C-alpha positions in Angstrom: -14.6 8.4 9.5 -12.0 6.3 7.8 -8.9 7.8 6.3 -9.2 8.5 2.6 -6.9 6.3 0.5 -5.4 8.7 -2.1 -2.3 9.0 -4.1 -1.1 11.6 -6.6 0.2 11.3 -10.1 2.1 14.2 -11.7 1.0 15.9 -14.9 3.8 17.8 -16.8 4.0 20.5 -19.4 6.3 20.5 -22.4 9.3 21.6 -20.3 8.7 18.7 -17.8 7.6 21.2 -15.1 4.6 20.3 -13.0 1.3 21.5 -14.3 -0.9 19.7 -11.9 -1.5 16.4 -10.1 -4.2 13.9 -10.6 -5.6 12.5 -7.4 -6.2 8.8 -7.4 -8.8 7.7 -4.8 -9.4 4.2 -3.5 -12.8 3.3 -4.8 -12.4 0.2 -6.9 -11.1 0.3 -10.4 -12.5 3.7 -11.2 -10.1 5.7 -8.9 -12.7 8.5 -8.6 -14.3 10.3 -5.7 -16.4 7.6 -3.9 -20.1 7.6 -4.8 -22.2 9.5 -2.4 -25.9 9.7 -1.6 -27.4 13.0 -0.5 -26.2 16.3 0.8 -25.2 15.0 4.2 -22.8 12.4 2.8 -21.4 15.0 0.3 -20.6 17.4 3.1 -19.0 14.6 5.2 -16.8 13.7 2.3 -15.7 17.2 1.6 -15.0 18.2 5.2 -13.2 15.0 6.4 -9.5 14.9 7.3 -8.4 14.7 3.6 -10.2 17.8 2.3 -9.6 19.8 5.5 -5.8 19.5 5.6 -4.6 16.7 3.3 -5.2 18.6 0.0 -2.4 21.1 0.3 -0.1 18.4 1.7 -0.7 16.3 -1.4 -0.6 19.0 -4.1 1.4 21.8 -2.5 -0.6 24.7 -3.8 -0.8 23.2 -7.4 -3.9 22.4 -9.5 -5.4 18.9 -9.1 -7.5 16.7 -11.4 -10.3 14.7 -9.9 -12.5 12.1 -11.8 -16.2 12.6 -11.5 -18.9 10.0 -12.2 -22.2 10.6 -13.9 -24.0 10.8 -10.5 -21.6 13.3 -9.1 -21.7 15.6 -12.1 -25.5 15.6 -12.2 -25.4 16.6 -8.5 -23.0 19.4 -9.3 -20.5 18.2 -6.7 -17.5 19.9 -8.4 -19.0 23.3 -7.6 -18.1 22.6 -3.9 -14.4 22.6 -4.8 -12.2 25.7 -5.6 -12.6 26.6 -9.3 -9.0 28.0 -9.5 -7.5 24.7 -8.3 -9.7 21.8 -9.4 -9.8 20.3 -12.9 -13.1 18.5 -13.3 -12.3 15.2 -15.1 -15.2 13.5 -16.8 -14.9 9.8 -17.0 -15.2 8.0 -20.3 -18.4 6.2 -19.4 -20.3 9.4 -18.6 -23.4 9.8 -20.9 -23.9 13.5 -22.0 -27.5 13.6 -20.7 -29.2 17.0 -20.4 -28.5 17.1 -16.7 -24.8 16.4 -17.2 -24.5 19.0 -20.0 -26.4 21.6 -17.9 -24.1 21.0 -14.9 -20.9 21.1 -17.1 -22.2 24.3 -18.8 -22.7 25.9 -15.4 -19.2 24.8 -14.2 -17.6 26.2 -17.4 -19.5 29.5 -17.1 -18.2 29.7 -13.4 -14.6 29.3 -14.6 -14.0 25.6 -13.8 -11.6 23.7 -16.1 -13.1 20.6 -17.6 -11.2 17.6 -18.9 -12.5 14.6 -20.8 -10.8 11.3 -19.7 -9.7 8.4 -22.0 -11.2 10.1 -25.0 -12.2 8.3 -28.1 -14.2 10.4 -30.6 -17.9 9.9 -31.1 -20.4 12.4 -32.5 -22.5 11.9 -29.3 -19.7 13.5 -27.4 -19.7 16.7 -29.4 -21.7 18.7 -26.7 -19.1 17.7 -24.1 -16.2 18.4 -26.4 -17.5 21.9 -26.9 -17.3 22.5 -23.2 -14.0 20.8 -22.6 -10.7 22.7 -21.9 -8.5 19.6 -21.9 -8.9 16.3 -23.8 -7.0 13.3 -22.5 -5.9 10.3 -24.6 -4.6 7.0 -23.1 -1.3 6.9 -24.9 -0.5 3.3 -23.9 -3.8 1.6 -24.8 -4.9 3.7 -27.8 -3.0 3.1 -31.1 -1.3 6.2 -32.6 -3.5 5.8 -35.7 -6.6 6.0 -33.6 -5.4 9.1 -31.8 -4.5 10.7 -35.2 -8.0 9.9 -36.5 -9.6 11.4 -33.4 -7.6 14.6 -33.6 -8.7 15.1 -37.2 -12.3 14.8 -36.2 -12.1 17.3 -33.4 -13.2 20.8 -34.3 -10.6 23.6 -34.3 -10.3 25.2 -30.9 -7.9 26.3 -28.2 -8.4 23.2 -26.1 -5.3 21.4 -24.7 -4.3 17.9 -25.5 -3.0 15.6 -22.6 -1.3 12.3 -23.2 -1.7 10.0 -20.2 0.0 6.7 -19.4 3.3 8.0 -20.9 5.7 5.5 -19.4 8.9 6.1 -21.4 10.9 9.0 -22.8 10.3 7.7 -26.3 6.5 7.9 -25.7 7.0 11.5 -24.3 8.8 12.5 -27.5 6.2 10.9 -29.7 3.4 12.6 -27.9 5.2 15.9 -28.1 5.6 15.5 -31.9 1.9 14.8 -32.2 1.0 18.2 -30.7 0.3 17.2 -27.1 1.0 19.9 -24.5 0.5 18.0 -21.2 1.9 14.6 -20.2 0.9 12.2 -17.4 2.7 9.1 -16.4 5.9 7.7 -14.9 8.3 8.3 -17.8 10.3 10.6 -15.5 10.9 7.7 -13.2 12.6 5.7 -15.9 16.1 5.9 -17.2 16.7 7.6 -20.5 18.5 5.6 -23.2 21.7 7.6 -23.4 25.0 6.2 -24.8 27.6 6.9 -22.2 30.8 5.3 -20.9 31.3 4.4 -17.3 29.6 6.1 -14.4 31.4 9.4 -13.8 33.7 9.7 -10.7 31.8 12.7 -9.4 28.6 10.7 -9.5 30.1 7.8 -7.7 31.5 10.1 -4.9 28.0 11.5 -4.3 26.4 8.1 -4.3 29.0 6.8 -1.8 28.2 9.8 0.5 24.5 8.7 0.3 25.4 5.1 1.0 27.7 5.9 3.9 25.0 8.1 5.5 22.7 5.0 5.4 25.2 3.1 7.5 24.3 3.6 11.2 27.9 2.6 12.2 29.3 5.5 10.2 30.8 7.7 12.9 29.7 11.3 13.4 33.3 12.7 13.2 33.8 10.9 9.9 30.5 12.2 8.6 31.5 15.7 9.5 34.8 15.4 7.6 33.1 13.9 4.6 30.6 16.6 4.2 33.0 19.4 5.0 35.1 18.4 2.0 32.2 18.9 -0.4 31.7 22.6 -0.8 28.4 22.3 -2.8 26.7 20.1 -0.1 28.0 22.3 2.7 26.8 25.5 1.0 23.2 24.1 0.5 23.2 22.8 4.1 24.1 26.3 5.5 21.8 28.1 3.1 18.9 25.9 4.3 19.6 26.2 8.0 20.2 30.0 7.8 17.0 30.6 5.8 14.0 32.5 7.2 12.2 29.1 7.6 14.3 28.5 10.8 14.5 32.1 11.9 17.8 31.6 13.8 19.4 34.6 15.4 22.9 32.9 15.2 24.0 31.6 11.8 25.1 28.0 11.3 28.7 28.2 10.0 30.0 24.7 10.3 29.0 21.1 9.5 29.3 20.2 13.2 26.9 23.0 14.2 24.4 21.8 11.5 24.7 18.2 12.7 24.0 19.3 16.3 21.1 21.5 15.3 19.3 19.0 13.0 20.1 15.9 15.0 21.8 12.9 13.5 18.8 11.3 11.8 17.5 14.4 10.1 21.1 15.4 9.2 21.6 12.0 7.4 18.4 12.4 5.5 18.9 16.0 4.4 22.5 15.6 3.3 21.5 12.5 1.3 18.8 14.5 -0.3 21.2 17.3 -1.3 23.5 14.7 -2.8 20.6 13.2 -4.8 19.5 16.7 -6.0 23.0 17.3 -7.4 23.0 13.9 -9.2 19.6 14.8 -10.7 20.6 18.1 -12.2 18.9 18.5 -15.6 16.1 16.1 -14.6 12.5 17.1 -13.7 12.2 18.4 -10.1 9.4 16.0 -9.6 11.9 13.1 -9.7 13.5 14.5 -6.5 10.1 14.9 -4.9 9.2 11.3 -5.8 12.5 10.1 -4.3 11.8 12.1 -1.1 8.3 10.6 -0.8 9.6 7.1 -1.4 12.4 7.5 1.1 10.2 8.9 3.9 7.4 6.5 3.1 9.8 3.5 3.4 11.2 4.8 6.6 7.8 5.2 8.2 6.7 1.8 7.0 9.9 0.3 8.4 8.9 1.7 11.9 5.4 0.2 11.6 6.7 -3.2 10.4 9.6 -3.5 12.8 11.8 -4.7 10.0 15.4 -5.6 10.7 16.8 -2.4 9.1 17.6 1.1 10.5 15.6 4.2 9.7 18.5 5.5 7.6 18.6 2.2 5.6 14.9 2.3 4.9 15.1 5.9 3.8 18.0 5.0 1.5 16.0 2.0 0.1 13.3 4.4 -1.1 15.7 7.1 -2.3 17.9 4.7 -4.3 14.9 3.0 -5.9 14.9 5.9 -8.4 18.7 6.2 -8.7 18.7 4.5 -12.2 16.4 7.3 -13.5 18.5 10.0 -11.9 21.8 9.0 -13.6 20.4 7.0 -16.5 22.2 3.8 -15.7 21.0 0.2 -15.1 20.4 -0.5 -11.4 22.7 -3.5 -11.3 25.7 -1.4 -12.5 25.0 1.3 -10.0 24.6 -1.1 -7.0 27.9 -2.8 -7.9 29.7 0.4 -7.2 28.2 1.2 -3.8 28.8 0.0 -0.2 25.1 -0.6 0.5 23.6 -3.5 2.5 22.8 -6.8 0.8 19.2 -6.3 1.7 18.9 -3.0 -0.3 20.8 -4.5 -3.2 18.7 -7.6 -3.3 15.5 -5.6 -3.2 16.5 -3.1 -5.9 18.5 -5.4 -8.3 16.9 -8.8 -8.0 13.5 -8.0 -6.5 14.0 -10.4 -3.6 14.8 -10.4 0.1 13.1 -9.0 3.2 12.8 -5.4 1.9 11.2 -6.1 -1.5 7.7 -6.1 0.0 8.2 -2.6 1.4 9.4 -1.0 -1.8 6.7 -2.8 -3.9 4.0 -1.5 -1.5 5.4 2.0 -2.0 5.5 1.7 -5.8 1.9 0.3 -5.9 0.6 2.9 -3.6 2.0 5.9 -5.6 0.4 4.6 -8.8 -3.0 3.9 -7.2 -3.0 0.1 -7.7 -5.2 -0.4 -4.7 -5.9 -4.1 -5.0 -2.2 -4.9 -5.1 -1.7 -2.4 -2.2 -4.3 -4.4 -0.1 -2.6 -7.7 -0.9 0.8 -6.4 0.0 -0.3 -4.8 3.2 -1.9 -8.1 4.3 1.2 -10.0 3.4 3.3 -7.5 5.4 0.7 -7.6 8.3 0.3 -3.9 8.3 -3.1 -2.2 9.0 -3.9 -0.6 5.6 -5.8 2.2 7.5 -2.4 3.5 8.5 -1.1 3.8 4.9 -2.9 7.1 4.0 -1.6 8.7 7.2 2.0 7.6 6.4 1.7 8.7 2.8 0.5 12.1 3.7 3.3 12.5 6.2 5.8 11.5 3.5 4.3 14.0 1.1 4.4 16.8 3.7 8.0 16.1 4.5 9.0 15.9 0.9 7.5 19.3 0.0 9.7 21.0 2.6 12.8 18.9 1.9 12.6 19.1 -1.9 12.2 22.9 -1.8 15.3 23.2 0.4 17.5 20.9 -1.7 16.6 22.1 -5.2 
């Protein structure tokens, strides 16, 4: 069976903590579970490599939203998934037939959470509204006046309002003021508009450490001295290596021991991640997870594509693609301060050069833009069947790495 093409999109609560992920499947424009015919196909779908081990890798024990079509709802497919984890998302084109309503009533009675996607009020939807726990509004495509009118028509209840396609902090604040409690979109990956002077010296020092770690010619003894001088990075490094996760009998007590134990490549990656987490203090933790995924995904893609860049450089490309959101500065100003390769700067500042295709592929994959993913993978001459495997590996690595660095 083919690998399942799937990405995840975070859903935040009011404090910008993760509430759940929506899983975006490759199945045309709908991004829903692929249509199935009969019980045999259903069981095959739910027991393939994605559902057998990929789910926890993708969502890390959190809840997940999945879109269900009319056919899948009438067949009661959601009942095959764990009620405490899945949120049954009903697509906007689902007609509330007696079969759909009966299935949703059974799911609701069994404790499943039900969400209505891309909601626009119609009296015909009242039976589904009565069963829904969460109602989603497309905050980018639906005018504020239309949303306000819909909210006034909804009956009073304890249901939760979710604003999706929230792509800026201004939109997040606007949705918050309107009474929304959940927020979906990539606003957290965008810089906030904050009036500040120059980039702070402490920020530059951390970014320079990250940039030097990306340079394969940077000598190990220089690396050791650089990290040893930074107490915060050294502390997190020792705490990570001496944790129960490794179960070491002898404690790591020096940067040199840590370097030997982790190996040069993993040491470079992990220290860069610690530096990034310090830069991102006060930002949503999901920003660090996203940077981890991008870094590892770029590194893995670089190995497949045989690009003229080291693994550390590819990892840095992915990590630094979010640095403007981390420190709320324009990308060109940040890059001007750092000793990074011309290839990385060209890709991140001017969207050109040999690495732009890689970072664009990563961006399109994470947002589930499957048609663009296919075009980019063809242009890069990479078998798109490998992409889901690499993405899962990046998610798996990021869960461990982010927990250790935060």
